[in-house]
C-alpha positions as CSV (number, residue, x, y, z in Angstrom):
1,M,114.9,-26.1,-36.3
2,S,113.2,-28.2,-33.5
3,D,109.7,-29.1,-33.7
4,V,109.1,-28.2,-29.9
5,Q,106.6,-25.3,-29.7
6,Q,109.0,-21.9,-29.0
7,S,107.0,-20.5,-26.1
8,F,110.3,-19.4,-24.5
9,D,113.5,-17.4,-24.7
10,A,117.0,-18.1,-23.7
11,H,116.8,-16.4,-20.3
12,Q,114.3,-19.3,-19.7
13,I,116.4,-21.9,-21.0
14,L,119.0,-21.0,-18.5
15,D,116.3,-20.7,-15.9
16,A,115.1,-24.4,-16.7
17,V,118.6,-25.8,-17.0
18,L,119.7,-24.5,-13.5
19,T,116.3,-24.4,-11.4
20,G,114.0,-26.8,-13.5
21,A,111.5,-24.0,-14.1
22,P,108.6,-25.3,-16.5
23,E,108.5,-22.5,-18.8
24,A,111.0,-24.0,-21.1
25,S,111.0,-27.5,-20.1
26,G,110.5,-28.3,-23.8
27,A,113.9,-26.9,-24.9
28,L,115.6,-29.3,-22.3
29,A,113.6,-32.5,-24.0
30,T,116.9,-33.7,-25.8
31,V,119.5,-33.1,-22.9
32,R,120.1,-36.3,-21.1
33,P,118.5,-36.0,-17.5
34,E,121.8,-36.9,-15.8
35,V,123.6,-34.0,-17.6
36,L,121.0,-31.7,-16.4
37,A,121.1,-32.9,-12.7
38,Q,124.9,-32.7,-12.6
39,T,124.9,-29.2,-14.4
40,R,122.5,-27.9,-11.4
41,S,124.7,-29.9,-8.9
42,A,127.7,-28.0,-10.1
43,Y,126.1,-24.7,-10.0
44,D,124.7,-25.3,-6.4
45,A,128.3,-26.3,-5.3
46,L,129.6,-23.1,-6.6
47,Y,127.3,-20.4,-5.6
48,R,124.7,-22.0,-2.8
49,A,127.4,-23.9,-0.8
50,P,130.0,-22.5,1.5
51,Q,133.2,-21.4,-0.7
52,A,136.5,-19.6,0.2
53,L,135.0,-16.4,-1.7
54,P,131.5,-14.7,-0.9
55,A,128.9,-15.3,-3.4
56,R,128.7,-11.7,-4.4
57,V,132.3,-12.2,-5.4
58,L,131.7,-15.3,-7.2
59,H,128.8,-14.0,-9.2
60,A,130.7,-10.9,-10.1
61,L,133.5,-12.9,-11.6
62,A,130.8,-15.2,-13.4
63,A,129.4,-12.0,-14.9
64,V,132.8,-11.0,-16.1
65,T,133.2,-14.0,-17.8
66,A,129.7,-13.8,-19.5
67,D,131.0,-10.3,-20.6
68,W,134.0,-11.6,-22.2
69,Q,132.4,-14.5,-23.9
70,G,129.2,-12.4,-25.0
71,S,126.6,-14.1,-23.0
72,G,123.9,-11.5,-22.1
73,V,121.9,-14.2,-20.5
74,L,124.5,-15.5,-18.1
75,A,125.6,-11.7,-17.3
76,D,122.2,-10.7,-16.5
77,W,121.5,-13.9,-14.3
78,H,124.7,-13.4,-12.2
79,R,124.0,-9.4,-12.0
80,A,120.5,-10.4,-10.6
81,Q,121.9,-12.8,-8.0
82,G,123.6,-10.1,-6.3
83,A,127.1,-9.6,-8.1
84,S,129.5,-7.1,-6.6
85,P,129.2,-3.9,-9.0
86,E,133.0,-3.2,-7.9
87,L,134.2,-6.1,-9.5
88,T,131.9,-6.1,-12.9
89,A,132.6,-2.5,-13.6
90,A,135.4,-1.7,-16.1
91,D,137.1,0.6,-13.6
92,P,140.8,-0.6,-12.4
93,L,140.7,-2.2,-8.8
94,S,143.8,-0.5,-7.4
95,S,142.2,-0.4,-4.0
96,D,142.0,-4.0,-3.6
97,P,145.0,-6.2,-5.1
98,A,143.3,-9.2,-4.0
99,L,140.4,-8.6,-5.7
100,A,142.3,-7.1,-8.8
101,A,144.2,-10.4,-9.1
102,L,141.1,-12.5,-9.1
103,R,139.6,-10.3,-11.8
104,D,142.7,-10.3,-13.8
105,Q,142.8,-14.2,-13.7
106,V,139.1,-14.4,-14.7
107,D,139.7,-12.2,-17.8
108,L,142.8,-14.3,-18.8
109,L,140.8,-17.6,-18.6
110,S,137.8,-16.3,-19.9
111,I,139.1,-15.4,-23.5
112,S,142.9,-17.0,-23.6
113,P,143.2,-20.1,-21.4
114,A,146.0,-21.2,-23.2
115,L,148.3,-18.1,-22.2
116,A,148.0,-18.8,-18.4
117,T,151.5,-19.5,-16.8
118,L,152.9,-20.2,-13.4
119,A,153.5,-16.4,-13.0
120,D,149.8,-15.8,-13.2
121,Q,149.3,-18.3,-10.3
122,Q,152.0,-16.7,-8.2
123,Q,150.5,-13.4,-8.8
124,L,147.2,-14.8,-6.9
125,T,149.3,-16.3,-4.2
126,A,151.3,-13.2,-3.5
127,V,148.1,-11.2,-2.8
128,G,147.0,-13.9,-0.2
129,H,144.9,-16.5,-2.3
130,D,145.6,-20.2,-1.2
131,S,145.6,-23.1,-3.4
132,R,141.8,-23.7,-2.7
133,T,141.0,-20.3,-4.1
134,V,143.3,-20.9,-7.1
135,V,141.2,-23.8,-8.2
136,L,138.0,-22.6,-7.3
137,I,138.7,-19.5,-9.7
138,S,139.5,-22.0,-12.5
139,Q,136.5,-23.9,-11.9
140,L,134.4,-21.0,-11.9
141,V,135.4,-19.7,-15.1
142,A,135.5,-23.3,-16.6
143,F,132.1,-24.1,-15.4
144,E,130.8,-20.8,-16.6
145,S,132.3,-21.5,-20.1
146,Y,130.7,-24.8,-20.2
147,L,127.3,-23.5,-19.1
148,Q,127.2,-20.7,-21.7
149,R,127.8,-23.0,-24.5
150,L,125.1,-25.4,-23.1
151,V,122.5,-22.6,-23.4
152,A,123.8,-21.2,-26.8
153,G,123.7,-24.8,-28.2
154,L,120.3,-25.2,-27.0
155,A,119.2,-21.7,-28.3
156,A,120.5,-22.6,-31.8
157,L,118.9,-25.9,-31.7
158,H,115.4,-24.1,-31.3
159,G,116.2,-21.3,-33.5
160,L,116.2,-18.3,-30.9
161,D,118.4,-15.2,-30.8
162,L,120.9,-15.1,-28.0
163,P,121.1,-11.7,-26.2
164,S,124.9,-10.5,-26.5
165,A,127.2,-9.0,-23.8
166,D,129.9,-6.2,-24.7
167,A,133.3,-7.5,-23.9
168,P,135.1,-5.2,-21.2
169,T,137.0,-2.4,-22.5
170,R,139.9,-3.2,-20.4
171,T,143.2,-4.8,-22.2
172,P,143.8,-8.2,-20.4
173,R,147.2,-9.0,-19.2
174,S,147.4,-11.7,-21.6
175,R,147.6,-9.6,-24.8
176,G,150.7,-10.2,-27.0
177,R,151.5,-13.5,-25.2
178,V,152.4,-16.7,-27.3
179,A,151.3,-20.1,-25.6
180,A,154.5,-22.3,-24.2
181,H,154.7,-25.2,-26.7
182,G,157.9,-26.9,-26.3
183,G,160.6,-25.9,-23.7
184,A,160.6,-26.9,-20.3
185,T,158.2,-27.2,-17.4
186,P,158.8,-25.6,-14.2
187,T,160.1,-28.8,-12.9
188,G,162.4,-29.3,-15.9
189,R,160.3,-31.8,-17.9
190,T,159.8,-31.3,-21.5
191,R,156.5,-29.9,-22.8
192,P,155.2,-31.1,-26.1
193,A,155.8,-28.8,-29.1
194,A,152.9,-30.0,-31.1
195,F,149.6,-32.0,-30.9
196,T,149.8,-35.7,-30.9
197,R,147.9,-38.9,-30.0
198,D,150.6,-40.0,-27.8
199,Q,150.1,-40.3,-24.0
200,L,151.1,-37.5,-22.0
201,Q,151.9,-36.5,-18.6
202,W,150.5,-33.6,-16.5
203,E,152.0,-31.6,-13.7
204,P,150.1,-28.9,-11.5
205,W,151.5,-25.4,-10.6
206,I,149.9,-25.4,-7.1
207,P,150.6,-27.8,-4.0
208,V,148.3,-30.8,-4.3
209,P,147.0,-32.8,-1.5
210,S,149.1,-36.3,-1.1
211,E,146.9,-39.6,-1.2
212,D,147.1,-40.0,2.6
213,E,146.0,-36.2,3.1
214,L,142.6,-36.7,1.0
215,T,139.4,-36.4,3.1
216,E,136.5,-38.9,2.3
217,E,134.8,-35.9,0.7
218,Q,137.7,-35.4,-1.6
219,R,138.2,-39.1,-2.3
220,A,134.7,-39.3,-3.3
221,S,134.7,-36.3,-5.6
222,F,136.6,-38.1,-8.3
223,A,136.3,-41.8,-7.4
224,S,134.1,-42.4,-10.5
225,K,136.8,-41.0,-12.8
226,A,140.2,-41.8,-11.4
227,S,142.4,-43.3,-8.5
228,T,144.1,-41.6,-5.7
229,N,147.7,-41.7,-7.6
230,S,146.0,-38.9,-10.2
231,V,147.7,-35.9,-9.2
232,Y,145.3,-33.8,-11.5
233,F,142.2,-35.0,-9.6
234,R,143.9,-34.6,-6.2
235,M,144.1,-31.2,-7.1
236,L,140.8,-30.7,-8.2
237,S,139.4,-32.2,-4.9
238,L,140.4,-28.9,-3.3
239,T,136.9,-28.0,-4.6
240,P,135.2,-31.5,-3.8
241,G,131.5,-30.4,-4.2
242,V,132.2,-28.9,-7.8
243,T,134.5,-31.9,-8.8
244,R,132.2,-34.4,-7.8
245,A,129.5,-32.7,-10.0
246,R,131.9,-32.5,-13.0
247,S,132.9,-35.9,-12.6
248,E,129.4,-37.3,-12.8
249,L,128.7,-34.9,-15.6
250,D,131.8,-36.1,-17.7
251,N,130.3,-39.7,-17.4
252,A,127.1,-38.6,-18.3
253,I,128.0,-37.1,-21.5
254,F,130.8,-39.7,-22.7
255,L,129.7,-43.2,-21.5
256,P,126.3,-43.5,-22.7
257,R,126.2,-46.3,-25.5
258,D,122.9,-44.6,-27.2
259,G,122.8,-41.4,-29.0
260,M,125.9,-39.9,-31.0
261,P,128.6,-42.7,-31.5
262,K,131.4,-42.5,-29.0
263,A,133.8,-41.8,-31.6
264,E,132.2,-38.8,-32.7
265,R,131.6,-37.2,-29.1
266,E,135.2,-37.9,-28.6
267,L,135.9,-36.2,-31.9
268,A,134.1,-33.0,-30.6
269,A,136.2,-32.9,-27.3
270,A,139.5,-33.2,-29.5
271,V,138.2,-30.0,-31.8
272,T,137.3,-28.0,-28.7
273,S,140.9,-28.8,-27.4
274,K,142.3,-27.5,-30.7
275,V,140.4,-24.6,-30.6
276,N,141.4,-23.8,-27.1
277,D,145.0,-24.9,-27.7
278,C,145.1,-27.7,-25.1
279,I,147.7,-30.1,-26.2
280,Y,147.0,-32.7,-23.4
281,C,143.1,-32.9,-23.5
282,A,143.5,-33.1,-27.3
283,S,145.9,-36.3,-26.9
284,V,143.5,-37.9,-24.7
285,H,140.4,-37.4,-26.7
286,A,142.1,-37.7,-30.1
287,R,143.4,-41.1,-29.1
288,K,139.9,-42.2,-28.1
289,A,138.4,-40.9,-31.3
290,A,140.7,-42.7,-33.4
291,G,140.4,-45.9,-31.1
292,F,136.6,-46.0,-31.4
293,S,136.3,-44.8,-35.1
294,K,139.6,-46.7,-36.6
295,R,140.0,-43.4,-38.5
296,E,143.7,-42.7,-37.5
297,E,144.7,-40.6,-40.6
298,E,141.4,-38.5,-40.2
299,V,142.1,-37.7,-36.5
300,D,145.6,-36.9,-37.3
301,A,144.7,-34.5,-40.1
302,L,142.9,-32.7,-37.4
303,L,145.8,-32.5,-34.9
304,A,148.1,-31.4,-37.6
305,A,145.7,-28.6,-38.7
306,Q,147.4,-25.1,-38.2
307,L,145.4,-22.3,-36.7
308,E,146.5,-18.5,-37.0
309,R,146.1,-16.6,-33.9
310,N,145.8,-13.0,-32.9
311,A,147.4,-10.9,-30.0
312,D,144.7,-12.7,-27.6
313,W,145.6,-16.3,-29.1
314,I,142.2,-16.4,-30.6
315,S,141.8,-18.0,-34.3
316,A,139.3,-16.2,-36.5
317,D,139.6,-19.0,-39.3
318,L,138.8,-22.2,-38.0
319,A,138.1,-23.8,-41.4
320,P,141.4,-25.8,-41.2
321,L,140.1,-27.9,-38.6
322,A,137.6,-29.7,-41.1
323,E,139.8,-30.1,-44.2
324,G,140.4,-33.5,-45.4
325,Q,137.4,-34.8,-43.4
326,D,134.3,-36.4,-45.1
327,E,130.9,-34.6,-45.1
328,R,129.9,-36.1,-41.8
329,W,132.8,-35.5,-39.8
330,S,133.2,-32.0,-41.5
331,A,129.7,-31.1,-40.2
332,I,130.6,-32.2,-36.6
333,V,134.1,-30.7,-36.5
334,T,132.9,-27.1,-37.8
335,A,129.8,-27.3,-35.4
336,A,132.0,-28.1,-32.4
337,A,134.6,-25.4,-33.4
338,E,132.2,-22.9,-33.8
339,L,130.6,-23.4,-30.4
340,S,133.9,-23.5,-29.0
341,R,135.1,-19.9,-30.0
342,P,135.8,-17.7,-27.1
343,R,132.4,-16.0,-28.0
344,P,130.2,-18.6,-29.6
345,A,129.2,-18.4,-33.2
346,L,127.1,-21.7,-33.8
347,G,124.3,-20.9,-36.0
348,A,121.4,-22.4,-38.2
349,A,123.4,-23.3,-41.1
350,H,125.8,-25.3,-38.9
351,L,122.9,-27.3,-37.6
352,E,121.4,-27.9,-40.9
353,A,124.8,-29.3,-42.0
354,L,124.4,-32.0,-39.2
355,R,120.9,-32.8,-39.9
356,A,121.8,-33.3,-43.5
357,Q,124.2,-36.0,-42.4
358,G,121.5,-37.8,-40.7
359,L,122.0,-36.5,-37.0
360,D,118.7,-36.1,-35.0
361,D,118.4,-33.3,-32.3
362,H,119.3,-36.2,-29.7
363,E,122.7,-36.8,-31.4
364,I,123.0,-32.9,-31.7
365,T,122.7,-32.5,-28.3
366,D,125.2,-35.0,-27.5
367,L,127.6,-33.2,-29.5
368,L,126.7,-29.8,-27.9
369,T,127.2,-31.2,-24.5
370,A,130.6,-32.9,-25.3
371,S,131.9,-29.6,-26.9
372,A,130.6,-27.6,-24.0
373,F,132.2,-29.7,-21.5
374,F,135.6,-29.3,-22.9
375,A,135.1,-25.5,-22.6
376,W,135.4,-26.7,-18.9
377,A,138.1,-29.2,-19.1
378,N,140.6,-27.4,-21.3
379,R,140.2,-24.3,-19.0
380,L,141.3,-26.4,-15.8
381,M,144.2,-28.1,-17.8
382,L,145.5,-25.0,-19.2
383,S,145.3,-22.6,-16.1
384,L,146.6,-25.2,-13.4
385,G,149.7,-26.7,-15.0
386,D,151.5,-28.1,-17.7
387,P,151.8,-31.1,-20.0
388,S,154.8,-32.9,-20.5
389,L,156.3,-35.8,-22.5
390,P,156.5,-39.0,-20.4
391,D,159.6,-39.5,-18.1
392,A,162.1,-41.7,-19.4
393,A,161.8,-45.4,-18.1
């Protein structure tokens, strides 16, 4: 447990993360300042800047995500910001098909992002939502998934209990689906059938601005991450304020040379991608983990681990992910996996295992933020397009 005096609770941690309130500032001592700054910038861009949807709708959809993911702290926060009761209620929304489609999408992405399909996007557009709104909803659920895990990780680090939220009683439309591994994408390319370190392609399900159509604000939103020939970042530029904060947050978590070794931050990203069943993200970050660590066999063992999944595509048993790893990597893999569950389950025993391997609280926080960030990254990749094998030369 941290030596910081615990004169705060999890609600105060969230308040300190988002507003800089001093009551729980000690809980943030191990978080990189730029990580905090860009987390606040992303929140402001989503909820305090003009968007395609009213703030009361956005806060309500965020509260729905918190309910599904078990975060009483975030559920309380967003309801207090004026969330629409119509959207947060369990009742059907038959009187407003446009709002009902948004909530259906939030239900899906909150718990089972790997089950999202092109047909789900088409349901959104069929009731009048444009590409900007489609990306906005994915960004909202993805950001909230990151934020919940940041707060949950910090609370665990300080030995605090987290208030829980009850999951909605309705059945998500994804129930009983199986994720699409293999087969053809909508454009006829081949989806990868298994996890791999090989380089993959990715194609969007929605119209994406061409390079010539980008505004300067859109270009700036991902200039620190990619060139304008990246179809993925051109798509995300439809929400430029959020994307700019996200791009800088990504760099703040993964580029520093101090703290947790880069190989292990990349390992955490690959683990999260396995839990969420994101083949594309796992390929990128497993490749980086193997490159930095020179431990290809251990990384390949992680990718090859088989996870049994239920009717919502959730795996109860994550132990196979750590099989074949040494004690340090096993502790890292287990902690990242437990934080990445749809309802995070990181606890004191997982943190003690990390400390027993010599990780201090700053390094553990690097692990927490790397895993939390990929709750965001995976949901964008999984909900907005398909991975595919490289085109033949």
